[in-house]
C-alpha positions as a Markdown table, in Angstrom:
| # | Residue | x | y | z |
|---|---|---|---|---|
| 1 | Met | 227.9 | 229.7 | 92.0 |
| 2 | Ser | 231.6 | 229.5 | 92.4 |
| 3 | Gly | 233.8 | 229.7 | 95.8 |
| 4 | Asp | 235.5 | 232.3 | 93.6 |
| 5 | Asp | 232.6 | 234.3 | 93.3 |
| 6 | Arg | 231.4 | 233.8 | 97.2 |
| 7 | Ala | 234.4 | 235.0 | 98.3 |
| 8 | Gly | 234.4 | 238.3 | 96.4 |
| 9 | Leu | 231.2 | 239.4 | 97.8 |
| 10 | Pro | 230.3 | 242.7 | 98.8 |
| 11 | Arg | 231.6 | 242.9 | 102.4 |
| 12 | Arg | 229.0 | 245.8 | 103.1 |
| 13 | Leu | 226.9 | 242.4 | 104.2 |
| 14 | Ala | 229.7 | 242.4 | 107.4 |
| 15 | Ala | 227.9 | 245.7 | 108.3 |
| 16 | Thr | 224.5 | 244.3 | 108.8 |
| 17 | Ala | 223.2 | 244.4 | 112.5 |
| 18 | Ala | 221.4 | 240.9 | 112.1 |
| 19 | Ala | 219.8 | 238.8 | 109.2 |
| 20 | Thr | 217.5 | 236.1 | 108.4 |
| 21 | Thr | 217.0 | 232.4 | 108.0 |
| 22 | Ala | 215.1 | 230.1 | 105.9 |
| 23 | Ala | 213.2 | 228.3 | 108.5 |
| 24 | Ala | 211.6 | 224.9 | 108.3 |
| 25 | Thr | 207.6 | 225.0 | 107.4 |
| 26 | Phe | 205.8 | 222.3 | 109.8 |
| 27 | Leu | 202.6 | 220.1 | 108.7 |
| 28 | Leu | 201.5 | 218.5 | 111.7 |
| 29 | Val | 201.1 | 214.4 | 111.5 |
| 30 | Gly | 197.1 | 214.2 | 112.2 |
| 31 | Pro | 194.2 | 216.2 | 113.2 |
| 32 | Val | 195.5 | 218.0 | 116.6 |
| 33 | Pro | 197.2 | 221.0 | 117.0 |
| 34 | Gly | 201.0 | 221.5 | 118.3 |
| 35 | Ala | 201.8 | 222.5 | 121.5 |
| 36 | Ala | 201.2 | 226.0 | 122.4 |
| 37 | Ala | 203.1 | 228.1 | 125.0 |
| 38 | Gln | 201.7 | 228.8 | 128.6 |
| 39 | Asp | 202.0 | 231.5 | 130.6 |
| 40 | Asp | 204.8 | 229.9 | 132.7 |
| 41 | Gly | 206.7 | 229.5 | 129.5 |
| 42 | Arg | 206.2 | 225.6 | 129.1 |
| 43 | Cys | 204.7 | 224.0 | 126.3 |
| 44 | Ala | 201.3 | 222.5 | 126.7 |
| 45 | Pro | 201.3 | 219.0 | 125.9 |
| 46 | Ala | 199.2 | 217.9 | 122.5 |
| 47 | Glu | 198.6 | 214.1 | 121.5 |
| 48 | Gln | 199.7 | 213.6 | 118.0 |
| 49 | Gln | 199.8 | 210.4 | 115.6 |
| 50 | Val | 202.5 | 208.2 | 115.9 |
| 51 | Val | 204.1 | 207.0 | 112.3 |
| 52 | Asp | 204.0 | 203.8 | 110.9 |
| 53 | Ala | 205.6 | 203.5 | 108.1 |
| 54 | Glu | 209.9 | 204.0 | 107.9 |
| 55 | Pro | 210.0 | 207.8 | 106.8 |
| 56 | Trp | 211.8 | 207.9 | 103.3 |
| 57 | Ala | 214.9 | 210.0 | 104.7 |
| 58 | Gln | 215.2 | 207.5 | 107.5 |
| 59 | Arg | 214.8 | 204.4 | 104.7 |
| 60 | Arg | 218.1 | 206.4 | 102.3 |
| 61 | Leu | 220.6 | 206.7 | 105.3 |
| 62 | Ala | 220.2 | 203.5 | 107.0 |
| 63 | Ala | 222.0 | 204.5 | 110.0 |
| 64 | Asp | 220.6 | 201.6 | 111.8 |
| 65 | Arg | 222.9 | 199.7 | 110.6 |
| 66 | Ala | 225.9 | 200.8 | 112.3 |
| 67 | Trp | 224.5 | 200.4 | 115.5 |
| 68 | Ala | 225.5 | 197.2 | 116.3 |
| 69 | Val | 228.8 | 198.9 | 116.8 |
| 70 | Ala | 227.9 | 202.5 | 117.7 |
| 71 | Asp | 224.9 | 204.3 | 118.6 |
| 72 | Gly | 226.9 | 207.6 | 118.4 |
| 73 | Asn | 227.5 | 207.9 | 122.4 |
| 74 | Val | 228.9 | 211.2 | 122.6 |
| 75 | Val | 227.9 | 214.8 | 123.6 |
| 76 | Val | 225.9 | 217.0 | 120.7 |
| 77 | Gly | 225.3 | 220.5 | 120.6 |
| 78 | Val | 222.0 | 221.4 | 119.0 |
| 79 | Leu | 222.1 | 225.5 | 118.9 |
| 80 | Asp | 218.2 | 226.4 | 118.0 |
| 81 | Thr | 215.5 | 227.1 | 119.7 |
| 82 | Gly | 216.1 | 225.0 | 122.4 |
| 83 | Val | 215.5 | 221.2 | 122.6 |
| 84 | Ser | 212.4 | 219.7 | 124.8 |
| 85 | Ala | 213.5 | 217.2 | 127.4 |
| 86 | Ala | 209.2 | 216.4 | 127.4 |
| 87 | Ala | 209.7 | 214.7 | 124.1 |
| 88 | Pro | 209.2 | 211.1 | 125.2 |
| 89 | Ala | 211.8 | 210.0 | 122.2 |
| 90 | Leu | 214.7 | 211.9 | 123.7 |
| 91 | Ala | 213.9 | 211.1 | 127.5 |
| 92 | Gly | 217.2 | 211.0 | 129.4 |
| 93 | Ala | 218.9 | 212.8 | 126.5 |
| 94 | Val | 218.6 | 216.1 | 127.0 |
| 95 | Leu | 221.3 | 218.0 | 129.1 |
| 96 | Pro | 220.2 | 221.3 | 131.1 |
| 97 | Gly | 221.6 | 223.5 | 128.3 |
| 98 | Thr | 222.1 | 227.1 | 127.7 |
| 99 | Asp | 219.8 | 229.7 | 127.3 |
| 100 | Leu | 221.1 | 232.8 | 125.2 |
| 101 | Ala | 217.2 | 234.1 | 124.3 |
| 102 | Gly | 215.1 | 234.3 | 126.9 |
| 103 | Gly | 213.9 | 231.0 | 128.1 |
| 104 | Arg | 214.9 | 227.4 | 129.1 |
| 105 | Ala | 217.1 | 225.5 | 126.9 |
| 106 | Asp | 215.8 | 222.5 | 127.6 |
| 107 | Ala | 211.6 | 223.6 | 126.4 |
| 108 | Asp | 210.7 | 224.0 | 123.3 |
| 109 | Cys | 207.4 | 225.5 | 122.2 |
| 110 | Ser | 208.5 | 226.6 | 118.7 |
| 111 | Gly | 209.4 | 223.0 | 118.1 |
| 112 | His | 212.2 | 223.6 | 115.3 |
| 113 | Gly | 214.9 | 222.3 | 118.0 |
| 114 | Thr | 213.3 | 219.8 | 119.2 |
| 115 | Phe | 212.6 | 218.5 | 115.4 |
| 116 | Leu | 216.3 | 218.9 | 114.5 |
| 117 | Ala | 217.4 | 216.9 | 117.6 |
| 118 | Gly | 215.2 | 214.0 | 117.0 |
| 119 | Leu | 216.4 | 213.8 | 113.0 |
| 120 | Leu | 219.8 | 213.7 | 115.1 |
| 121 | Ala | 219.0 | 211.4 | 118.4 |
| 122 | Ala | 215.4 | 210.3 | 119.1 |
| 123 | Arg | 215.3 | 206.7 | 120.7 |
| 124 | Pro | 213.5 | 204.1 | 119.0 |
| 125 | Asp | 210.6 | 203.5 | 121.2 |
| 126 | Gly | 208.8 | 199.9 | 119.2 |
| 127 | Arg | 205.7 | 202.0 | 118.7 |
| 128 | Ser | 206.8 | 204.1 | 116.0 |
| 129 | Ala | 209.5 | 203.1 | 113.0 |
| 130 | Phe | 210.7 | 206.5 | 113.5 |
| 131 | Ala | 214.2 | 206.9 | 114.9 |
| 132 | Gly | 217.3 | 209.3 | 114.7 |
| 133 | Val | 220.8 | 208.7 | 113.1 |
| 134 | Ala | 222.7 | 208.4 | 116.5 |
| 135 | Pro | 220.1 | 207.4 | 119.3 |
| 136 | Gly | 223.1 | 206.6 | 122.0 |
| 137 | Ala | 223.7 | 210.8 | 121.4 |
| 138 | Thr | 223.5 | 212.8 | 124.9 |
| 139 | Leu | 222.0 | 216.3 | 123.7 |
| 140 | Leu | 223.1 | 220.0 | 124.5 |
| 141 | Pro | 220.7 | 222.1 | 123.7 |
| 142 | Val | 221.4 | 225.9 | 123.0 |
| 143 | Arg | 219.0 | 228.2 | 122.7 |
| 144 | Val | 219.9 | 231.1 | 120.4 |
| 145 | Val | 216.6 | 231.6 | 118.9 |
| 146 | Asp | 212.5 | 232.1 | 119.4 |
| 147 | Glu | 211.5 | 233.9 | 116.3 |
| 148 | Phe | 213.5 | 232.6 | 113.1 |
| 149 | Asn | 213.2 | 236.1 | 111.5 |
| 150 | Arg | 216.1 | 237.6 | 113.4 |
| 151 | Val | 219.4 | 235.9 | 113.9 |
| 152 | Glu | 222.1 | 237.7 | 115.9 |
| 153 | Pro | 225.4 | 236.3 | 114.7 |
| 154 | Asp | 227.2 | 237.2 | 117.8 |
| 155 | Arg | 224.6 | 235.0 | 119.9 |
| 156 | Val | 225.3 | 232.3 | 117.3 |
| 157 | Ala | 228.9 | 232.8 | 118.5 |
| 158 | Ala | 227.9 | 232.7 | 122.0 |
| 159 | Gly | 226.4 | 229.6 | 121.9 |
| 160 | Ile | 229.2 | 227.9 | 119.9 |
| 161 | Thr | 231.0 | 229.0 | 122.8 |
| 162 | Ala | 229.0 | 227.7 | 125.5 |
| 163 | Ala | 228.4 | 224.1 | 123.7 |
| 164 | Val | 232.4 | 223.6 | 123.1 |
| 165 | Asp | 232.4 | 224.6 | 126.7 |
| 166 | Gly | 229.9 | 221.9 | 127.8 |
| 167 | Gly | 231.9 | 219.2 | 126.3 |
| 168 | Ala | 230.3 | 218.8 | 122.7 |
| 169 | Arg | 232.1 | 216.7 | 120.6 |
| 170 | Val | 229.6 | 217.8 | 117.9 |
| 171 | Ile | 227.5 | 221.0 | 117.1 |
| 172 | Ala | 224.5 | 221.2 | 115.2 |
| 173 | Val | 223.7 | 224.3 | 114.0 |
| 174 | Gly | 220.6 | 224.6 | 113.3 |
| 175 | Val | 220.3 | 227.9 | 112.4 |
| 176 | Val | 221.8 | 230.6 | 109.5 |
| 177 | Thr | 223.3 | 234.2 | 109.5 |
| 178 | Thr | 224.0 | 235.4 | 106.6 |
| 179 | Val | 226.5 | 237.8 | 107.9 |
| 180 | Ser | 229.8 | 237.2 | 110.2 |
| 181 | Thr | 231.1 | 239.2 | 112.8 |
| 182 | Pro | 235.0 | 238.8 | 114.7 |
| 183 | Ala | 233.0 | 237.0 | 117.7 |
| 184 | Leu | 231.3 | 234.5 | 115.5 |
| 185 | Glu | 234.9 | 234.0 | 113.5 |
| 186 | Ala | 236.5 | 233.5 | 116.7 |
| 187 | Ala | 234.4 | 231.5 | 118.2 |
| 188 | Val | 234.8 | 229.0 | 115.1 |
| 189 | Ala | 238.7 | 228.9 | 115.4 |
| 190 | Asp | 238.4 | 228.2 | 119.2 |
| 191 | Ala | 236.2 | 225.0 | 118.5 |
| 192 | Val | 238.1 | 223.7 | 115.7 |
| 193 | Ala | 241.1 | 224.3 | 117.8 |
| 194 | Arg | 239.5 | 222.1 | 120.7 |
| 195 | Asp | 238.7 | 219.0 | 118.1 |
| 196 | Val | 234.8 | 219.9 | 117.8 |
| 197 | Leu | 233.1 | 219.6 | 114.6 |
| 198 | Val | 231.2 | 222.6 | 113.8 |
| 199 | Val | 228.4 | 221.6 | 111.2 |
| 200 | Ala | 226.2 | 224.1 | 109.6 |
| 201 | Ser | 223.7 | 224.8 | 106.5 |
| 202 | Val | 224.1 | 226.5 | 103.5 |
| 203 | Ser | 221.2 | 227.9 | 102.4 |
| 204 | Val | 220.0 | 231.4 | 102.5 |
| 205 | Gln | 216.9 | 232.9 | 101.6 |
| 206 | Glu | 218.5 | 235.3 | 98.5 |
| 207 | Ser | 220.9 | 234.8 | 96.0 |
| 208 | Gly | 224.2 | 237.3 | 96.6 |
| 209 | Gln | 223.7 | 236.2 | 100.6 |
| 210 | Arg | 227.0 | 234.3 | 102.6 |
| 211 | Ala | 226.0 | 231.5 | 105.0 |
| 212 | Phe | 227.5 | 231.7 | 108.3 |
| 213 | Pro | 228.7 | 230.0 | 110.2 |
| 214 | Ala | 228.9 | 227.7 | 107.0 |
| 215 | Ser | 231.2 | 229.4 | 105.0 |
| 216 | Leu | 233.8 | 229.7 | 108.0 |
| 217 | Pro | 237.1 | 227.3 | 107.6 |
| 218 | Gly | 236.5 | 224.0 | 109.4 |
| 219 | Val | 233.4 | 224.2 | 109.4 |
| 220 | Leu | 230.9 | 221.1 | 107.8 |
| 221 | Ala | 228.9 | 223.5 | 105.3 |
| 222 | Val | 225.7 | 220.7 | 104.8 |
| 223 | Ala | 223.2 | 221.4 | 101.9 |
| 224 | Pro | 219.4 | 219.6 | 101.6 |
| 225 | Val | 218.3 | 217.2 | 99.3 |
| 226 | Gly | 214.5 | 215.8 | 98.7 |
| 227 | Pro | 213.3 | 212.6 | 97.7 |
| 228 | Asp | 213.9 | 213.1 | 93.8 |
| 229 | Gly | 217.3 | 214.9 | 94.6 |
| 230 | Pro | 218.7 | 218.8 | 95.3 |
| 231 | Pro | 215.9 | 221.1 | 95.0 |
| 232 | Lys | 215.0 | 222.6 | 92.0 |
| 233 | Asn | 215.4 | 226.1 | 93.6 |
| 234 | Gly | 216.8 | 227.6 | 96.9 |
| 235 | Ala | 220.3 | 230.2 | 97.3 |
| 236 | Met | 223.2 | 228.7 | 98.9 |
| 237 | Gly | 225.4 | 230.9 | 101.0 |
| 238 | Ala | 228.2 | 228.5 | 101.0 |
| 239 | Ala | 230.1 | 225.6 | 99.1 |
| 240 | Pro | 228.6 | 222.3 | 100.5 |
| 241 | Ala | 230.7 | 219.3 | 101.6 |
| 242 | Leu | 227.8 | 217.4 | 101.9 |
| 243 | Ala | 224.2 | 216.8 | 101.7 |
| 244 | Ala | 221.5 | 215.0 | 103.8 |
| 245 | Pro | 217.6 | 215.0 | 103.4 |
| 246 | Ala | 215.5 | 218.2 | 103.9 |
| 247 | Glu | 212.2 | 217.6 | 102.4 |
| 248 | Lys | 209.2 | 215.7 | 103.5 |
| 249 | Leu | 210.8 | 214.9 | 106.9 |
| 250 | Val | 209.1 | 213.3 | 109.8 |
| 251 | Gly | 210.1 | 214.2 | 113.5 |
| 252 | Leu | 209.5 | 214.8 | 117.2 |
| 253 | Ala | 206.3 | 217.2 | 118.5 |
| 254 | Pro | 208.1 | 219.0 | 121.1 |
| 255 | Ser | 205.7 | 217.4 | 123.4 |
| 256 | Gly | 203.7 | 214.5 | 123.3 |
| 257 | Gly | 204.5 | 211.0 | 121.9 |
| 258 | Gly | 203.6 | 212.0 | 118.3 |
| 259 | His | 205.2 | 213.2 | 115.3 |
| 260 | Arg | 204.8 | 215.7 | 112.6 |
| 261 | Ser | 206.1 | 216.9 | 109.3 |
| 262 | Ala | 208.6 | 219.6 | 108.4 |
| 263 | Ser | 210.7 | 220.6 | 105.0 |
| 264 | Gly | 213.6 | 223.1 | 105.7 |
| 265 | Pro | 217.0 | 223.3 | 104.4 |
| 266 | Glu | 218.5 | 223.7 | 107.5 |
| 267 | Leu | 217.1 | 220.6 | 109.0 |
| 268 | Ala | 219.5 | 218.4 | 106.9 |
| 269 | Val | 222.6 | 219.2 | 109.8 |
| 270 | Gly | 220.5 | 217.2 | 111.9 |
| 271 | Phe | 221.4 | 214.0 | 110.1 |
| 272 | Val | 225.1 | 214.7 | 109.1 |
| 273 | Ala | 225.5 | 215.8 | 112.8 |
| 274 | Gly | 224.5 | 212.4 | 114.1 |
| 275 | Ala | 226.6 | 210.5 | 111.5 |
| 276 | Ala | 229.8 | 212.8 | 112.8 |
| 277 | Ala | 228.5 | 211.0 | 116.3 |
| 278 | Leu | 228.2 | 207.7 | 114.8 |
| 279 | Val | 232.2 | 208.2 | 113.8 |
| 280 | Arg | 233.0 | 210.0 | 117.1 |
| 281 | Asp | 231.6 | 207.4 | 119.1 |
| 282 | Tyr | 233.0 | 204.4 | 117.1 |
| 283 | Arg | 236.5 | 206.1 | 116.1 |
| 284 | Pro | 237.7 | 208.3 | 119.1 |
| 285 | Gln | 241.4 | 208.7 | 117.9 |
| 286 | Leu | 239.6 | 210.3 | 114.9 |
| 287 | Ser | 240.4 | 214.3 | 115.0 |
| 288 | Ala | 237.0 | 216.5 | 114.2 |
| 289 | Ala | 238.9 | 217.1 | 110.7 |
| 290 | Glu | 239.7 | 213.3 | 110.3 |
| 291 | Val | 236.0 | 213.1 | 110.8 |
| 292 | Ala | 234.9 | 215.0 | 108.2 |
| 293 | Gln | 237.3 | 213.9 | 105.9 |
| 294 | Arg | 235.5 | 210.5 | 106.7 |
| 295 | Leu | 232.3 | 211.6 | 105.9 |
| 296 | Leu | 232.9 | 213.5 | 102.7 |
| 297 | Ala | 235.2 | 210.4 | 101.6 |
| 298 | Thr | 232.4 | 207.8 | 102.2 |
| 299 | Ala | 229.6 | 209.7 | 101.1 |
| 300 | Asp | 227.0 | 208.7 | 98.4 |
| 301 | Ser | 228.5 | 210.7 | 95.3 |
| 302 | Pro | 227.0 | 211.9 | 91.9 |
| 303 | Ser | 228.9 | 210.9 | 88.8 |
| 304 | Gly | 231.0 | 213.8 | 87.8 |
| 305 | Pro | 233.8 | 215.4 | 89.4 |
| 306 | Leu | 233.9 | 216.0 | 92.9 |
| 307 | Pro | 232.8 | 218.7 | 94.6 |
| 308 | Asn | 229.5 | 218.5 | 93.1 |
| 309 | Pro | 228.3 | 222.4 | 93.4 |
| 310 | Leu | 225.1 | 221.2 | 94.9 |
| 311 | Val | 225.6 | 218.3 | 97.1 |
| 312 | Gly | 229.4 | 218.8 | 97.7 |
| 313 | Tyr | 230.9 | 215.2 | 98.1 |
| 314 | Gly | 227.6 | 213.7 | 97.9 |
| 315 | Val | 224.6 | 212.6 | 100.3 |
| 316 | Val | 226.2 | 211.3 | 103.7 |
| 317 | Asp | 226.1 | 207.3 | 104.7 |
| 318 | Pro | 226.3 | 207.3 | 108.0 |
| 319 | Thr | 227.3 | 203.4 | 108.1 |
| 320 | Ala | 230.0 | 203.7 | 105.4 |
| 321 | Ala | 231.2 | 206.5 | 107.8 |
| 322 | Val | 231.2 | 204.3 | 110.1 |
| 323 | Thr | 232.6 | 201.0 | 109.4 |
| 324 | Ser | 234.8 | 201.7 | 105.8 |
| 325 | Val | 238.8 | 200.9 | 106.0 |
| 326 | Phe | 241.4 | 203.0 | 105.4 |
| 327 | Gly | 244.8 | 202.1 | 105.1 |
| 328 | Ala | 246.4 | 205.0 | 107.0 |
| 329 | Glu | 243.8 | 205.0 | 109.6 |
| 330 | Glu | 244.4 | 201.1 | 110.5 |
| 331 | Arg | 247.7 | 201.6 | 110.5 |
| 332 | Asp | 248.0 | 204.5 | 113.1 |
| 333 | Arg | 245.5 | 202.6 | 114.8 |
| 334 | Ala | 247.4 | 200.0 | 115.0 |
| 335 | Ala | 250.5 | 202.0 | 115.8 |
| 336 | Ala | 248.4 | 203.3 | 119.3 |
| 337 | Ala | 248.0 | 200.0 | 119.9 |
| 338 | Val | 249.4 | 198.3 | 123.1 |
| 339 | Pro | 252.1 | 196.1 | 121.6 |
| 340 | Val | 251.9 | 192.2 | 122.0 |
| 341 | Val | 255.1 | 190.4 | 122.9 |
| 342 | Val | 255.9 | 187.6 | 121.2 |
| 343 | Pro | 259.2 | 185.8 | 122.8 |
| 344 | Arg | 261.9 | 185.1 | 120.1 |
| 345 | Ala | 263.0 | 182.2 | 119.6 |
| 346 | Pro | 266.6 | 181.3 | 120.7 |
| 347 | Val | 269.5 | 181.9 | 118.9 |
| 348 | Ala | 272.0 | 179.2 | 118.7 |
| 349 | Asp | 276.0 | 180.1 | 119.0 |
| 350 | Pro | 277.4 | 180.0 | 115.8 |
| 351 | Leu | 281.0 | 179.7 | 116.9 |
| 352 | Pro | 281.0 | 175.4 | 117.2 |
| 353 | Ala | 278.9 | 175.3 | 113.7 |
| 354 | Glu | 281.5 | 177.1 | 112.3 |
| 355 | Arg | 284.4 | 175.2 | 114.1 |
| 356 | Ala | 282.9 | 171.8 | 113.2 |
| 357 | Leu | 282.8 | 172.9 | 109.4 |
| 358 | Trp | 286.3 | 174.1 | 109.5 |
| 359 | Phe | 287.1 | 170.5 | 110.9 |
| 360 | Ser | 285.2 | 168.9 | 108.4 |
| 361 | Gly | 287.3 | 170.7 | 105.8 |
| 362 | Gly | 290.1 | 170.1 | 106.8 |
| 363 | Leu | 289.8 | 166.5 | 106.9 |
| 364 | Leu | 288.2 | 166.6 | 103.5 |
| 365 | Leu | 291.5 | 168.0 | 102.4 |
| 366 | Val | 294.2 | 166.0 | 104.5 |
| 367 | Ala | 291.8 | 162.6 | 102.2 |
| 368 | Leu | 291.9 | 164.8 | 99.3 |
| 369 | Val | 295.9 | 165.1 | 99.4 |
| 370 | Leu | 296.9 | 161.1 | 100.9 |
| 371 | Gly | 294.1 | 159.7 | 97.8 |
| 372 | Ser | 296.5 | 162.0 | 95.3 |
| 373 | Val | 299.4 | 160.9 | 96.6 |
| 374 | Val | 298.1 | 157.0 | 96.9 |
| 375 | Gly | 296.8 | 157.2 | 93.3 |
| 376 | Val | 300.6 | 158.8 | 92.3 |
| 377 | Val | 302.1 | 155.9 | 94.1 |
| 378 | Ala | 299.9 | 153.2 | 92.6 |
| 379 | Leu | 300.2 | 154.6 | 88.9 |
| 380 | Gly | 304.3 | 154.3 | 89.0 |
| 381 | Arg | 304.3 | 151.3 | 90.5 |
| 382 | Arg | 302.2 | 149.9 | 87.5 |
| 383 | Arg | 304.0 | 151.9 | 85.1 |
| 384 | Gly | 307.4 | 149.7 | 86.0 |
| 385 | Gly | 305.8 | 146.5 | 86.2 |
| 386 | Asp | 304.4 | 146.5 | 83.1 |
| 387 | Ser | 308.0 | 147.6 | 81.0 |
| 388 | Pro | 309.4 | 144.6 | 78.8 |
| 389 | Thr | 312.1 | 142.8 | 79.8 |
| 390 | Pro | 315.1 | 142.4 | 77.0 |
| 391 | Ala | 315.3 | 139.0 | 75.1 |
| 392 | Ala | 318.5 | 137.0 | 75.1 |
| 393 | Gly | 319.9 | 137.6 | 71.6 |
| 394 | Asn | 321.0 | 134.4 | 69.5 |
| 395 | Ser | 324.9 | 134.2 | 68.9 |
| 396 | Arg | 326.3 | 134.1 | 65.7 |
């Protein structure tokens, strides 16, 4: 579906009170069940199997090549089911956050928000090969849902505002609503005005639906890809700008030190938000719009015209986004740097040299004139001395 077709979708969608979103399908890694909710609202710890092999998505993006210069040391908002501060790989990285769904933002019995946050910012722990794209990021959880069957657009709007007010430089929206409201549009516009990059999924459940906030101006819209490329089926409710892995992923369990596997198109947001955090860490002078443009310009692009209808400008490349050098940016960066003052070499007074030149020229002229006069006199004398003397004639 083209951008023009999407723009012309019936406005009756906006009258819907709430919308559904496709949630990730989780498969546990190992035989132990996942965490279960207790009466006090906390999640009971559960042991999961630790993944030793590097997941395909992590190997595909290879974000660790950028960690020598940037690890994503910025605040990233995560709008989802919460982010579990009990996950060992996120220890010390999760702020208390804001709850808008009745619970704690830094707890997550569902596991969806924690899984996405792990893709974004899980710290390497030496026990497994798994790590997030930006392990230096600080996570600001905003709990906007506890069930994925209903996503309220105004609650998403309030979540975006809470993340912006909480100091987030990047916002990863792990939920999708198929309707927009004035509150949601205003919240996104405010985030853009305050130089915050909002990253959201384009995926919806049914063709003809629109994806919000991905459809709104200024939002970086992300499509899913799997190990073999874009999924064979799946509906998109916005034109994608970028793509990232979303199938057969390995991520964090909400509690305990293990991992589990999941697939879900909205999980691609975690990788792109992590890449944005790396760029904002290493190049803080760039605006949110410039960060987004850098991600597009350095993506692993498919052949053919861009943007591609399935993957936009390509699969995000975190390391290229951080390290690529663009002339205009580097000129601006140099202009903003503290100038180095180099003392100027002393400039000689040109007047004495000019006087000497004129004096030398005058002497040369006099010499030429005198030489000419002497030459003329000598020539005249020579001619006079060489004239023949008349001979005495014989008388007759």
